[in-house]
Structure formats: structure tokens, C-alpha cells
KOLNU-236710 format. One record per residue (C-alpha): residue number from 0; residue in one letter; x, y, z. Coordinates in steps of 0.02 Angstrom, whole numbers, padded with zeros to 5 digits. Each point is the difference from the previous one (the first is absolute). Example, Ala and Ser with C-alpha at 12.3 -4.5 7.8 and 13.67 -1.06 7.14 Angstrom:
2
 seq type     px     py     pz
   0    A  00615 -00225  00390
   1    S  00069  00172 -00033
//
This chain:
663
 seq type     px     py     pz
   0    X  03800  08044  03407
   1    X -00086 -00092  00133
   2    X -00107 -00105 -00121
   3    X  00140 -00070 -00092
   4    X  00039 -00126  00152
   5    X -00086 -00071  00139
   6    X  00083 -00041  00173
   7    X -00069 -00082  00144
   8    X  00105 -00011  00166
   9    X -00095 -00140  00069
  10    X  00046 -00142 -00108
  11    X  00169  00096 -00106
  12    X -00079 -00033 -00165
  13    X  00060  00127 -00122
  14    X -00076  00038 -00181
  15    X  00086  00142 -00105
  16    X -00047  00045 -00144
  17    X  00150  00113 -00046
  18    X  00174 -00032 -00029
  19    X  00034  00198  00039
  20    X -00062 -00013  00178
  21    X  00078 -00167  00054
  22    X  00131  00115  00105
  23    X -00160  00071  00096
  24    X -00083 -00167  00027
  25    X  00155 -00078  00073
  26    X  00006  00163  00124
  27    X -00183 -00033  00044
  28    X  00027 -00189  00015
  29    X  00138  00034  00124
  30    X -00121  00119  00099
  31    X -00120 -00127  00003
  32    X  00122 -00141  00069
  33    X  00048  00143  00131
  34    X -00172  00025  00038
  35    X -00043 -00172  00029
  36    X  00145 -00062  00104
  37    X -00010  00145  00102
  38    X -00177 -00031  00050
  39    X  00055 -00175  00049
  40    X  00133  00065  00107
  41    X -00136  00072  00092
  42    X -00077 -00145  00032
  43    X  00145 -00121  00071
  44    X -00095 -00080  00143
  45    X -00091 -00155 -00003
  46    X -00166 -00020  00072
  47    X -00081 -00159  00048
  48    X -00193  00015 -00021
  49    X -00029 -00129  00148
  50    X  00173 -00027  00099
  51    X -00069 -00127  00113
  52    X -00008 -00126 -00141
  53    X  00194  00002  00000
  54    X  00002 -00090  00158
  55    X -00052 -00159 -00088
  56    X  00151 -00139 -00003
  57    X -00005 -00015 -00174
  58    X  00074  00170 -00019
  59    X  00185 -00055  00007
  60    X -00046 -00172 -00110
  61    X -00078  00107 -00142
  62    X  00100  00172  00023
  63    X -00154  00093 -00017
  64    X -00121  00079  00123
  65    X -00184 -00040 -00067
  66    X -00073  00168  00004
  67    X -00001  00146 -00137
  68    X  00135  00103  00000
  69    X  00019  00176 -00054
  70    X  00139  00136  00006
  71    X -00048  00157  00109
  72    X  00104  00164  00026
  73    X -00040 -00005  00170
  74    X -00059 -00121  00126
  75    X -00172  00014  00113
  76    X -00003  00106  00162
  77    X -00159 -00046  00075
  78    X -00110 -00140  00047
  79    X -00137  00005 -00132
  80    X -00125 -00140 -00089
  81    X -00101 -00004 -00165
  82    X -00155  00000  00104
  83    X  00048  00147  00099
  84    X  00052  00089 -00127
  85    X -00167 -00022 -00102
  86    X -00086  00069  00153
  87    X  00087  00143  00010
  88    X -00002  00030 -00182
  89    X -00194  00045  00012
  90    X  00059  00137  00108
  91    X  00150  00067 -00081
  92    X  00120 -00087 -00146
  93    X  00165  00041  00098
  94    X  00016 -00167  00058
  95    X -00036 -00077 -00174
  96    X  00148  00115 -00077
  97    X  00118 -00069  00138
  98    X -00057 -00188 -00014
  99    X  00000 -00003 -00199
 100    X  00207  00034  00011
 101    X -00003 -00177  00028
 102    X -00137 -00075 -00101
 103    X  00046 -00055 -00184
 104    X  00029  00139 -00131
 105    X -00158  00069 -00081
 106    X -00107 -00086  00138
 107    X -00127  00145  00040
 108    X -00171 -00065  00069
 109    X  00005  00011  00182
 110    X -00187 -00047  00028
 111    X  00037 -00180 -00077
 112    X -00074 -00129  00114
 113    X  00159 -00059  00131
 114    X -00010 -00180 -00044
 115    X  00006  00036 -00197
 116    X  00154  00110  00043
 117    X  00080 -00138  00091
 118    X -00043 -00136 -00144
 119    X  00080  00110 -00125
 120    X  00160  00053  00104
 121    X -00022  00181 -00036
 122    X  00030  00071  00156
 123    X  00077 -00064  00171
 124    X -00133 -00060  00113
 125    X  00100  00098  00143
 126    X  00157  00101  00014
 127    X  00115  00020  00157
 128    X  00127  00112  00043
 129    X  00163 -00031 -00080
 130    X  00183  00056 -00032
 131    X  00107 -00037 -00147
 132    X  00125 -00149  00037
 133    X  00075 -00092 -00146
 134    X -00092  00094 -00122
 135    X -00161 -00082  00073
 136    X -00132  00081  00109
 137    X  00028 -00100  00162
 138    X -00120  00037  00143
 139    X  00061  00155  00127
 140    X  00031 -00114  00153
 141    X  00047  00093  00169
 142    X  00036 -00084  00150
 143    X -00094  00085  00157
 144    X  00026 -00064  00175
 145    X  00059 -00173 -00072
 146    X -00159 -00016 -00124
 147    X  00018 -00010 -00171
 148    X -00113  00134 -00080
 149    X -00035  00110 -00176
 150    X -00059  00163  00031
 151    X -00019 -00048  00181
 152    X -00132 -00128 -00036
 153    X -00002 -00168  00031
 154    X -00142 -00070 -00092
 155    X -00102  00054 -00143
 156    X -00143 -00047 -00118
 157    X  00016 -00024 -00192
 158    X -00136  00026 -00131
 159    X -00110 -00136  00061
 160    X -00001  00062  00173
 161    X  00107 -00165  00049
 162    X  00125  00039  00150
 163    X  00180 -00010 -00040
 164    X  00134  00032  00106
 165    X  00199  00067 -00020
 166    X  00067 -00175  00031
 167    X -00099 -00039 -00159
 168    X  00090  00151 -00077
 169    X  00176 -00059  00073
 170    X -00010 -00172 -00080
 171    X -00049  00068 -00157
 172    X  00146  00121  00003
 173    X  00133 -00128  00047
 174    X -00063 -00115 -00155
 175    X  00030  00135 -00109
 176    X  00189  00032  00071
 177    X  00020 -00195 -00016
 178    X -00061  00014 -00184
 179    X  00116  00161 -00033
 180    X  00150 -00075  00115
 181    X -00021 -00166 -00125
 182    X  00003  00080 -00162
 183    X  00145  00111  00056
 184    X  00111 -00135  00062
 185    X -00045 -00089 -00172
 186    X  00054  00159 -00100
 187    X  00145  00025  00114
 188    X  00073 -00186 -00040
 189    X -00035  00030 -00201
 190    X  00086  00160  00011
 191    X  00175 -00086  00102
 192    X -00002 -00149 -00114
 193    X -00010  00149 -00168
 194    X  00146  00096  00072
 195    X  00122 -00164  00075
 196    X -00049 -00139 -00148
 197    X  00176  00041 -00060
 198    X  00089 -00024  00163
 199    X -00112 -00160  00045
 200    X  00065 -00078 -00177
 201    X  00177  00058  00061
 202    X -00012 -00094  00168
 203    X -00062 -00140 -00098
 204    X  00143 -00021 -00107
 205    X  00115  00013  00157
 206    X -00098 -00149  00058
 207    X  00035 -00092 -00148
 208    X  00172  00034 -00012
 209    X  00018 -00046  00186
 210    X -00091 -00149 -00032
 211    X  00119 -00056 -00132
 212    X  00156  00034  00089
 213    X -00054 -00084  00137
 214    X -00039 -00167 -00104
 215    X  00188  00029 -00084
 216    X  00079 -00001  00186
 217    X -00111 -00140  00047
 218    X  00081 -00084 -00129
 219    X  00178  00009  00080
 220    X -00017  00031  00171
 221    X -00178 -00073  00048
 222    X  00061 -00044  00177
 223    X  00081  00160  00057
 224    X -00154  00107 -00108
 225    X -00129 -00103  00097
 226    X  00056  00026  00179
 227    X  00036  00170 -00055
 228    X -00179  00015 -00032
 229    X -00031 -00069  00154
 230    X  00096  00119  00106
 231    X -00044  00154 -00092
 232    X -00201 -00046  00025
 233    X  00045 -00034  00178
 234    X  00083  00165  00024
 235    X -00133  00106 -00119
 236    X -00133 -00068  00128
 237    X  00118  00028  00152
 238    X  00002  00187 -00078
 239    X -00167  00006 -00015
 240    X -00039 -00048  00199
 241    X  00117  00132  00050
 242    X -00068  00136 -00115
 243    X -00184 -00046  00062
 244    X  00058 -00010  00183
 245    X  00089  00168 -00005
 246    X -00161  00082 -00091
 247    X -00109 -00086  00143
 248    X  00130  00074  00121
 249    X -00008  00177 -00059
 250    X -00205 -00008 -00015
 251    X -00020 -00060  00163
 252    X  00067  00173  00081
 253    X -00099  00096 -00127
 254    X -00201  00065  00052
 255    X -00136 -00062 -00111
 256    X  00111 -00152 -00068
 257    X -00072 -00135  00109
 258    X -00187  00016 -00089
 259    X -00037 -00169 -00084
 260    X -00028 -00055 -00181
 261    X -00182 -00036  00062
 262    X -00045  00171  00058
 263    X  00063  00082 -00157
 264    X -00084 -00114 -00122
 265    X  00039  00005 -00170
 266    X  00101  00131 -00079
 267    X  00046  00024 -00187
 268    X  00165  00089  00067
 269    X  00096 -00143  00046
 270    X  00141  00103  00080
 271    X -00117  00026  00144
 272    X  00017 -00159  00048
 273    X  00183  00006  00025
 274    X -00009  00140  00120
 275    X -00087 -00133  00121
 276    X  00122 -00095  00120
 277    X -00137 -00162 -00015
 278    X  00052 -00013 -00201
 279    X  00182 -00005  00031
 280    X -00041 -00135  00158
 281    X -00079 -00098 -00132
 282    X  00140 -00008 -00100
 283    X  00114 -00027  00117
 284    X -00073 -00169  00071
 285    X -00045 -00053 -00187
 286    X  00196  00023 -00058
 287    X  00056 -00083  00183
 288    X -00113 -00135 -00056
 289    X  00071 -00040 -00158
 290    X  00184  00020  00054
 291    X -00038 -00128  00132
 292    X -00080 -00118 -00123
 293    X  00159  00010 -00119
 294    X  00114 -00022  00146
 295    X -00084 -00175  00043
 296    X -00014 -00050 -00160
 297    X  00188  00001 -00040
 298    X  00045 -00058  00176
 299    X -00092 -00165 -00022
 300    X  00019 -00015 -00184
 301    X  00187  00064 -00029
 302    X  00050 -00155 -00062
 303    X -00154 -00030 -00120
 304    X  00049  00182 -00066
 305    X  00179 -00062 -00039
 306    X -00094 -00139 -00116
 307    X -00117  00129 -00082
 308    X  00153  00094 -00030
 309    X  00064 -00143 -00083
 310    X -00137 -00020 -00126
 311    X  00013  00180 -00032
 312    X  00172 -00014 -00062
 313    X -00057 -00163 -00124
 314    X -00134  00125 -00040
 315    X  00124  00141 -00038
 316    X  00116 -00119 -00097
 317    X -00164 -00059 -00099
 318    X -00037  00182 -00053
 319    X  00175  00037 -00053
 320    X -00017 -00139 -00128
 321    X -00185  00049 -00063
 322    X -00016  00207  00031
 323    X -00129 -00005 -00121
 324    X -00117 -00056  00132
 325    X  00033  00160  00105
 326    X -00109  00091 -00134
 327    X -00146 -00131 -00014
 328    X -00103  00090  00119
 329    X -00011  00136 -00136
 330    X -00104 -00131 -00108
 331    X -00095 -00045  00123
 332    X -00045  00189  00056
 333    X -00039  00034 -00199
 334    X -00122 -00172 -00009
 335    X -00084  00069  00151
 336    X -00035  00174 -00052
 337    X -00080 -00075 -00137
 338    X -00107 -00103  00083
 339    X -00053  00135  00121
 340    X -00044  00107 -00150
 341    X -00095 -00128 -00071
 342    X -00100 -00015  00164
 343    X -00010  00189  00020
 344    X -00077  00012 -00170
 345    X -00117 -00132  00006
 346    X -00055  00040  00182
 347    X -00024  00191 -00057
 348    X -00112 -00065 -00166
 349    X -00111 -00112  00108
 350    X -00029  00127  00133
 351    X -00042  00155 -00117
 352    X -00094 -00125 -00138
 353    X -00171  00059  00014
 354    X -00115  00143  00013
 355    X  00037  00142  00145
 356    X -00119 -00049  00159
 357    X -00046  00144  00120
 358    X -00072 -00018  00171
 359    X -00094  00108  00130
 360    X  00115  00069  00133
 361    X -00116  00037  00133
 362    X  00030  00122  00132
 363    X -00135 -00062  00118
 364    X  00007 -00194  00040
 365    X -00193 -00006 -00005
 366    X  00011  00027 -00186
 367    X -00088 -00165 -00076
 368    X  00088  00042 -00177
 369    X  00186 -00001  00079
 370    X  00123 -00115 -00091
 371    X -00127 -00003 -00139
 372    X  00034  00014 -00195
 373    X -00058  00180 -00051
 374    X  00020  00107 -00172
 375    X  00119  00147  00021
 376    X -00120  00101 -00117
 377    X -00126 -00009  00141
 378    X -00019  00097  00188
 379    X  00004 -00119  00126
 380    X -00005  00105  00135
 381    X -00208  00021 -00040
 382    X -00003 -00176  00078
 383    X  00136  00010  00133
 384    X  00060  00176  00065
 385    X  00183  00029 -00031
 386    X  00028 -00170 -00104
 387    X  00113  00019 -00127
 388    X -00006 -00131 -00183
 389    X  00203 -00034  00002
 390    X  00105 -00125 -00112
 391    X  00016 -00154  00085
 392    X  00084 -00135 -00136
 393    X -00018 -00068 -00169
 394    X -00112 -00156 -00012
 395    X -00181 -00065 -00085
 396    X -00120 -00123  00012
 397    X  00060 -00115 -00133
 398    X  00073 -00182  00018
 399    X  00165  00062 -00024
 400    X -00011  00142  00120
 401    X -00081 -00125  00139
 402    X  00147 -00116 -00006
 403    X  00136  00139 -00030
 404    X  00043 -00032  00193
 405    X  00042 -00192 -00056
 406    X  00100  00072 -00139
 407    X  00109  00116  00114
 408    X  00032 -00156  00111
 409    X  00043 -00102 -00145
 410    X  00125  00143 -00064
 411    X  00074 -00012  00183
 412    X  00019 -00157 -00023
 413    X  00101 -00006 -00149
 414    X  00088  00147  00047
 415    X  00077 -00112  00164
 416    X  00029 -00147 -00105
 417    X  00099  00096 -00134
 418    X  00096  00088  00138
 419    X  00039 -00153  00091
 420    X  00059 -00085 -00176
 421    X  00124  00135 -00040
 422    X  00059 -00007  00187
 423    X  00000 -00221 -00034
 424    X  00093  00049 -00168
 425    X  00156  00094  00092
 426    X  00000 -00123  00150
 427    X  00032 -00140 -00133
 428    X  00118  00094 -00110
 429    X  00114  00046  00138
 430    X -00005 -00168  00072
 431    X  00051 -00091 -00171
 432    X  00126  00134 -00018
 433    X  00088 -00022  00173
 434    X -00051 -00176 -00005
 435    X  00128 -00026 -00149
 436    X  00125  00067  00096
 437    X -00011 -00103  00143
 438    X -00002 -00169 -00095
 439    X  00139  00048 -00130
 440    X  00165 -00109  00067
 441    X  00118  00124 -00071
 442    X -00041  00179  00059
 443    X -00015  00113 -00132
 444    X  00065 -00115 -00130
 445    X -00156 -00123 -00006
 446    X -00122  00154  00030
 447    X -00129  00001 -00171
 448    X  00036  00156 -00106
 449    X -00145  00131  00044
 450    X -00073 -00099  00156
 451    X -00136  00121  00036
 452    X -00066  00018 -00189
 453    X  00012 -00194 -00011
 454    X -00110 -00011  00165
 455    X -00117  00125 -00047
 456    X -00012 -00102 -00163
 457    X -00041 -00167  00069
 458    X -00121  00082  00125
 459    X -00105  00062 -00134
 460    X  00028 -00150 -00114
 461    X -00033 -00119  00126
 462    X -00057  00034  00168
 463    X -00127  00119 -00055
 464    X -00159 -00098  00056
 465    X  00100 -00052  00168
 466    X  00030  00202  00040
 467    X -00190  00048 -00054
 468    X -00067 -00151  00119
 469    X  00090  00057  00136
 470    X -00047  00174 -00018
 471    X -00177 -00058 -00008
 472    X -00020 -00053  00167
 473    X  00090  00138  00087
 474    X -00115  00105 -00096
 475    X -00149 -00101  00067
 476    X  00052  00034  00181
 477    X  00037  00177 -00024
 478    X -00161  00024 -00107
 479    X -00085 -00074  00168
 480    X  00088  00117  00119
 481    X -00073  00140 -00104
 482    X -00163 -00066  00010
 483    X  00016 -00016  00191
 484    X  00062  00166  00015
 485    X -00143  00070 -00097
 486    X -00125 -00090  00115
 487    X  00095  00063  00159
 488    X -00036  00181 -00068
 489    X -00175 -00036 -00020
 490    X -00034 -00084  00173
 491    X  00109  00130  00102
 492    X -00167  00083  00063
 493    X -00091 -00172  00025
 494    X -00029 -00053  00182
 495    X  00019 -00208 -00032
 496    X  00151 -00023  00107
 497    X  00009 -00189 -00061
 498    X  00005  00054 -00192
 499    X  00140  00124  00034
 500    X  00100 -00133  00094
 501    X -00029 -00120 -00138
 502    X  00058  00117 -00145
 503    X  00156  00042  00119
 504    X  00046 -00172  00014
 505    X -00026 -00018 -00204
 506    X  00109  00156 -00026
 507    X  00128 -00084  00105
 508    X -00004 -00165 -00062
 509    X  00007  00051 -00181
 510    X  00149  00119  00038
 511    X  00098 -00139  00078
 512    X -00043 -00108 -00167
 513    X  00053  00140 -00118
 514    X  00174  00013  00090
 515    X  00014 -00192 -00004
 516    X -00051 -00015 -00188
 517    X  00130  00145 -00034
 518    X  00159 -00089  00083
 519    X -00056 -00173 -00085
 520    X -00026  00078 -00157
 521    X  00173  00080  00014
 522    X  00092 -00175  00034
 523    X -00127 -00063 -00123
 524    X  00067  00107 -00133
 525    X  00175 -00037  00046
 526    X -00013 -00185 -00046
 527    X -00084  00031 -00138
 528    X  00149  00101 -00079
 529    X  00124 -00157  00090
 530    X -00102 -00143 -00080
 531    X -00125  00060 -00111
 532    X -00146 -00103  00058
 533    X -00180  00054  00021
 534    X -00062  00120  00151
 535    X -00083 -00120  00102
 536    X  00150 -00117 -00004
 537    X  00121  00109  00043
 538    X -00094  00090  00144
 539    X -00017 -00171  00063
 540    X  00196 -00031 -00024
 541    X  00038  00181  00076
 542    X -00116 -00018  00165
 543    X  00075 -00181  00026
 544    X  00178  00062 -00030
 545    X -00027  00146  00141
 546    X -00077 -00101  00110
 547    X  00157 -00113  00001
 548    X  00097  00162  00046
 549    X -00127  00089  00088
 550    X  00124  00081  00135
 551    X  00114  00076 -00144
 552    X -00155  00065 -00078
 553    X -00094  00076  00160
 554    X  00163  00075  00048
 555    X  00123  00031 -00140
 556    X -00128  00072 -00124
 557    X -00073  00124  00131
 558    X  00176  00052  00061
 559    X  00033  00042 -00189
 560    X -00146  00101 -00025
 561    X  00042  00087  00139
 562    X  00158  00049 -00043
 563    X -00068  00065 -00166
 564    X -00109  00095  00077
 565    X  00116  00087  00101
 566    X  00090  00042 -00165
 567    X -00158  00074 -00054
 568    X -00032  00107  00150
 569    X  00186  00058  00007
 570    X -00036  00057 -00188
 571    X -00178  00081  00021
 572    X  00073  00072  00172
 573    X  00153  00076 -00069
 574    X -00094  00070 -00151
 575    X -00135  00077  00118
 576    X  00140  00082  00124
 577    X  00076  00068 -00147
 578    X -00178  00077 -00079
 579    X -00054  00058  00197
 580    X  00154  00115  00005
 581    X -00031  00066 -00177
 582    X -00184  00034  00006
 583    X  00042  00080  00176
 584    X  00111  00117 -00054
 585    X  00162 -00074  00095
 586    X  00107 -00025 -00135
 587    X  00080  00165 -00035
 588    X  00067 -00035 -00158
 589    X -00161 -00017 -00094
 590    X -00110  00100  00125
 591    X -00032  00131 -00143
 592    X -00067 -00161 -00112
 593    X -00134 -00062  00127
 594    X -00158  00035 -00070
 595    X -00137  00090  00128
 596    X -00126 -00140  00052
 597    X -00150 -00010  00123
 598    X  00045 -00160  00067
 599    X  00171 -00080 -00004
 600    X -00059 -00177  00026
 601    X -00091 -00018 -00162
 602    X  00159 -00023 -00102
 603    X  00093 -00064  00145
 604    X -00119 -00146  00021
 605    X -00010 -00009 -00193
 606    X  00191 -00020 -00021
 607    X  00009 -00130  00159
 608    X -00138 -00085 -00070
 609    X  00066 -00021 -00176
 610    X  00180 -00033  00063
 611    X -00061 -00147  00084
 612    X -00096 -00091 -00144
 613    X  00152  00030 -00123
 614    X  00122 -00076  00132
 615    X -00150 -00133  00028
 616    X  00003 -00036 -00192
 617    X  00196 -00037 -00007
 618    X  00013 -00085  00165
 619    X -00141 -00115 -00065
 620    X  00105 -00068 -00125
 621    X  00118 -00046  00131
 622    X -00143 -00082  00107
 623    X -00036 -00103 -00157
 624    X  00181 -00064 -00008
 625    X  00044 -00046  00166
 626    X -00187 -00097  00015
 627    X  00041 -00088 -00172
 628    X  00189 -00044  00071
 629    X -00075 -00052  00169
 630    X -00113 -00126 -00086
 631    X  00130 -00051 -00119
 632    X  00113 -00042  00148
 633    X -00128 -00094  00095
 634    X -00030 -00096 -00163
 635    X  00187 -00026 -00012
 636    X  00009 -00068  00164
 637    X -00129 -00140 -00052
 638    X  00061 -00038 -00167
 639    X  00183 -00010  00036
 640    X  00122 -00081  00118
 641    X  00163  00100 -00037
 642    X  00075 -00162 -00072
 643    X  00103  00015 -00180
 644    X -00163 -00076 -00071
 645    X -00115  00124  00081
 646    X  00098  00135  00048
 647    X -00094  00159  00077
 648    X -00011  00149 -00119
 649    X  00000  00128  00144
 650    X  00138  00115  00029
 651    X  00123 -00019  00134
 652    X -00083  00123  00123
 653    X -00170 -00093 -00004
 654    X  00087 -00164  00024
 655    X  00060  00074  00158
 656    X -00188  00052  00056
 657    X -00042 -00183 -00030
 658    X  00101 -00048  00141
 659    X -00029  00167  00133
 660    X -00046 -00071  00150
 661    X -00147  00114  00017
 662    X -00083 -00087 -00144
//
């Protein structure tokens, strides 16, 4: 019977000759699986051959300790080196029988020279008294009279007779702990997303509905809703100030809460910081500063706020007649998604094109082959003890691979160009639709049919070159900023102060230049939508028109952006408060449906950030509407004088704004 089949438990392969014995084979197969897992359950502790290598700062970057690791059934309980074991082996075999428990399985040559053993990493160079912690063998630290020791020793020697200290073991243990914490935090975040993704989507849908309701209410009660927004933000911040002061006062009376943030250092558990009085003091100062800034702005610019409200009222009327503009951000989002997908696929293709390149990862700093290419089939530890041949990147030596970095930069430039072109197309389309509303003599009778589609068609048919040219200028500036950031990352360790100062000045100048070009492009696209002229002419006309109305531009535009920003904060904050009470089990009705999370702030921050982006998408339509109407208003004042021959095309409320004493 046993000749009819072959069962090998080591690799779980089966060769059964008779169907009659199939049920017996399944029983034996299950037995082999049970034996296999029972053996490995006994070896459930991870042992590091050279734990001192885990003190390398690269451990957290690579998420891997650069030393051989294996599973053992128990941790070492004594100091020993391979050299001492060989000397004792000449007298008795007992030391080898214990030491081989921590060598590679199958190795049974205790007389092999130490240098070759360390080169081939057959056995650890030394073992230290350890105990299981986090399923890993950690040195058994004990504090005696204020001194950190391991087995009552502060110093020991390795296999090369080099003096080592317990401090080195502590640093290595800290490196492993940081590695484990980083992996654990990452896994917990992924688990939280998997458990709460459906509730995150519900929160984003709520933000979408709230944004739409806010816009619809703005159509009818712009002034009332904006003042309500301002007062609501002030009250929310005031409540935050009161809550922070209350927490700060309570923690000041508790012992141990006066520890500073610097003293406790970085902690993966964010709730630790909430038990410190200094944390709530920082929150209190920040909220007080924000509250004071808002109140000062409102006191000195209250009349300009009314002007901004008039513009928003006019904008709400325009949107009420052209409701399709509210959904144009979806088109922009889809175009940007296609652009980002193209960039990602191209980048991955370029990065992975070529052969796999392996490099020597040296454990010792004096290895002459460190960071050089190697063959993974060869044993690099023969030339550099403890070194490993690990994968580095995809590459090659052909001309294509030598210019691969240039191709990546070209791909990035094209990506920036496409993104800016899509944004420019959206701005020009919306500007054309809202300009058709402003210049209509009788509203809404003279507004063209399907103004958004008509404006989009004109932008594609007549203004593609102008939009592409403006997007290219902005993309070149952004590309220069990317290169400067790359150079800054390369020069962080340099001691040349003059170079660092020059680079910092260039980064600041290009940041200002990018902001200016974005502002000018936006207004140039509005002039393109109104008159249909080329980019350069439209940019010049927009700049001259803005300079002739510099006071209105400096105040009204910023106040309008500020009010819209308050609306975004209110929407994101209100949805965030609901999400906070939900994920912290403070809503009794739905307590049973709340998923169990490791970090409730993971879905909370996702909902808040997503809600802000959704609100930003809808409010960007209003911002473009207000900018377009304001530029049309300034142009109307210069082209017309209110006479029967040249009547103003602005509304009565905007006409009153012209005669405001604050203008």
C-alpha cells in the first residue's frame, strides 16, 4: 500500500497512484500540515543575528533591519561568542549544542573558521541574554543603581574581540521598536480605512448635500447667510477657546500634566498629547489669535463686506439663471483624473523600464563595495562581512536609460502643462458664461441659450492656443520651482551658506512669480472670454484695467475670497463635528453601528479634508463668477456713462456700489 503513493511533508507534494487510497492520502496530508504548523508555532520568536545593525538610521527608511533573521523557539539566556564556543568545543560539545539553536538550520560544522562563518552568516557572531518582546528577542535590560545593564554587565565583546557596550544594544532595540511601531501604525491605519470606508463616503455625501444647500440659500439670502457664516465661525472659535481654557484649567490641577511636549517626544498615540496642559495652551493661543484677526478685519472692513455681499448677490442671480455652471467642476475633475492617470502610468513605465539593478548594502562603513552594483546570485558577504545584495531600482547602461531622468522631467512638464490647461479651460468657460449674463441688456431674456455649452465650444474652437500659451508659462515657472526644491533637498547637508541663501531667495522669488502669473492668467482668461482677443493682448488689457481700479481689486477681491473661505470652513467644520461625535461613540442613536477603530482621527481627518475639497469645488464657481462680474463692472464703468446712448448694463445694486463713499 505504501508503495502506491509518495508523501513529502516538507514541500507538501503528493503523488497518489490509486484512487482507492485517496481518502487515506487526504488524512495523511492533513497530518503533515498539522505537524508543519505545530513545528513553526514552537518557533514563533524572531531572532536577529547581529542586533547591533538595527541601530542604523536607515532601518526606519527601508523598514528592514540589515541582518539575517530567523525564527527560534526561545531567546538566548547567556553571553557567548562564536570564538568562545569553538574554544569550549574542544573540551565538550555542550556549548555547540546550545549555540547551534541560533544558527541556520542544517549548519553543523562548529570547526569552520570564524571569518568564514561570519562571511556566510551561518551563525551569529555573538548572542546576548534576551527575552521575548513583541515576538522578537530583545536584550534583557535591567537597571541596577541607576545603570542600564544586561545580565549585570555594562560591557561585553563580540566574536572579533571588539569591546561593545549595553548602550549600543539599547540603541539597536530602539531601532527595532521604531520599526515595529511604524509598521504597526501603518497596518492600523489601513485597517481603520477598511472598517470605516462606507461611513467616510456617507460623510462626503453629506458634505456634498450641505454645499448644494448652502449655494441654493446663497441665491436667495446672500447677505443674511454670509453674516450668519461669519457669526457662526466666530461662535465656533469662541467655543473652542472656552473648551481649550476649560481643559487647560483642569489639567493644571492634575499631577504629571505639566510635562512639556518636548519631554515626551514623538508618540504614535496622539491621545497622549491631549493629556498635557501645554497642548491645550497652544490650542488656546492659536484660537485666540485667529479670533482676534477675524474681529479686526470685520471692524475695519465692514463697509467693504457689504460691497462683497452685493457682488455675491449679483453672482447668485447669475448662477440661478445658469445652474449648469454648478456641475462644471465635475468635468474639470474628470479631465484632471485622466491627466493624473496618464502621468502616473507614464511615470511608472519610465521608472520600471529596464533591468533590475541590485546594489551592495554594507553593514560596515569601511566596505569598499558599498552602493556598487552586484549579482544577487553571488555571496557578497565574502568580500564585505555582513553585506547583502539588495534590489535598488530598475535601470541600465543604454542611452535610453542614461537620459531616463530627462524623460521623467519632460513627463512632469507635460503633466503640469496639461493640468494648467484644464484649469484654464474651466476658468475661460465659466467666465464666458457669466459674462454673457452681465452684458445681456434684458435679463434673462437676452441670455443666450445654453450659455455654458456655448462658452465651452468657443473656448475649444477659438481660444485653445491662448489657453495653452498661458498654461505653458505657468507650467515653466512651476517646473523651475520643482527643480529648485530638488536642488534644496540635495544641498541640505552642504555647508555652503551662500549657496543655501541664494537658493532660498530663488525659491521665494519663483513662489511670488507663480502667484502673480496665476492671478494675471485668471483675469486674462476673463478678458479672452469677453473680447476673444489673444492671450498677450488680453493679459495687457486686464492688467491695465486692474491697475486703474487697484483699490477695488485690493480690497473687494480679498474680502470676497475671505467670505467664501469662511463658508468652506463652516461646511468642513460642521461635517467634521458630526463625524467626530459619530466616531467617538457620542451619538446614542447610532452607537451600535459605529465601527471599532484604532485611531478615530484617521476617518475624521479624511472626512474633514474631503468635505473641504468638495466645498472648494462648488465655491470655485462662485469665486469665478464674482471675479468675472467685477471685471465686467469695471469695464462697464469705462465704456458707458449712464446716458441713453451708453447706458450702464450693471444692476441697480452694483450701480449703488459705484457711488458708495468708500470707493
